[in-house]
Every structure is written in structure tokens, then in C-alpha cells.
N, C-alpha and C positions, 0 to 999 in steps of 0.2 A: 379731636383734640382742640382747645380755646387757642388762641393766638398768642395770650397770656401763659399759658401752659406750656405751648411747644417753645417759647422764647424760654423759660425756664430750664426745659429740657437739653435743648441747646447750647445754652451756657454753660452747662456743666461737663460738657465733651470738649476735648476729649477725654477718657476717664483712664487714670493712672490703672495699670496693667492688677495690681491687687484688688483695687477696689471692685473692678469687673470681676473679676475671679470671685470675691466675696459676695456680690450681688448673685451671681450664677448657683453659685452653693443655698443662698440664704432662699433663692425661688423655688429650692426643693423643698424647705420646711425649715420651721424654727432652730437656730443652733446658738451656742455660747460660744464664746471667744475660741479658746481649744480647738473645739469641735470644728469650728471654721477652718483652723491652721491643719489642723487633721485631713478634712475633707480637701483640702487646693493641695496637699500633698498629695493626694489618692488620686485628685483629676489629673495631676501635670507631672504624674510618674514620677514626685520626689524634684520636680525642676523648679518647683517656686516654692522655698519653704520662708515664710514671713517671720522675722523675728518679733518679738515681743513689743518692741516700740512700734515697728512697721503695721504690726496687727491691732493693736488697741488705738495706736494714732490716726490709721485709717476709720477705725470704728465710730470715735469721736467726732472725726470730720463728718461721716457719713449722717450720724446722728445730728448734726448741725445743719447738714442740709436736707434734712427731711428723707433720704434715700431708706433709710432702714428706722425702727423705732424698738426701743425694750418691749418684751412680752413679758406678760405678768402669769400668762399658761406657765405651770410646771410641769415637768415629768414626776413620774411615781417619786413620791417625795423619799421612799425606801432607798431608792438608786440616784437621788441626786444630792450634790450641795448646796446648801443653801447659798453659798456666797456667788455662786454663778448667774452671771446675769445671761438670759435668752435675748435674741435678736431676730428679730421678720424685716422683711421687704415692705417697703411701702408702694402704693400706686405710682407713685413718682419716682422710687428707686426701679421699680420694674419697667417705666417707660422710658427710664435712662438707660438700662440695661439694653432693652430692645432698641433703642437708636445707636448704640455704641454697637451692638452686633451687627446694622445696618452699615453705619460706619467702617466697619471692619471689614464686610463683605465689598464693600465697591474699591475701598485700599486692595484687597487680594486681587479684584479684578482688573484693576489698574497695572498692578506688579505683574500678573501672569501676562497684559499684551504687553506690555514694556519689555519686559525681559525674557518673551517668549517660553514662558513656563506653562507647560499642559495641566490642564485641571488634575488635581489628586483626587482619586474615587475612594 
């Protein structure tokens, strides 16, 4: 990774928790906003329920930062609502999510050592 790109990634850390969850969900494929909300609810067993303001505000910021982009691809036209906007993760977004995961791994290791917590299997 080029030095300038590495700096751009580091400048975006730490990620807000909702943004990290959204990038993780988009790393599995394109989704529209409400599908992102549902996927995050599913992945967190209902513990992270993003309201419309947080959801669409985060999407807007991620678009501005280049973490995600709007997709022109549409699913089956018979099943789709033409008003929906679909999003996909960008290369930068994937690198930022990876860097955040590494950052969180280090934080968990620090907590395990400092607090005497055995690693969960």
C-alpha cells in the first residue's frame, strides 16, 4: 500500500461502530439502505438498531469519504423498487475496514492482558 493511501486509511480510524458494521455488511455484497439496517440487526442479534438519521447520515458520510459508492446495478426489476439506491464497498472502504479490524484485535489483546480475561473460543 502506498504511503499516501496508508495515511488516508489511518486518518479515518477509529471508525464509528455503525460505519464498521455497514462496511462489513457491504463486504458481502451490494445492499440498499434498509437492507443494510436489517443485515446489521441480524448480525448483532438485534443489539444495534440504526435509526433512519444514523443510517442515512452514515451512508452520506461514507459516500463523501469514498468508503462506499452507489451502484448502477439493479436486482430483478420485478422485485425491486426503483427508488432504492444500492451501495457497494470501495477498495478504500475495504482497506479501512481491514485496518479497523486489526486495530480492534490489538485492543482486545490489550484488554485480555490488562484485565486477565481468557481468550474466548
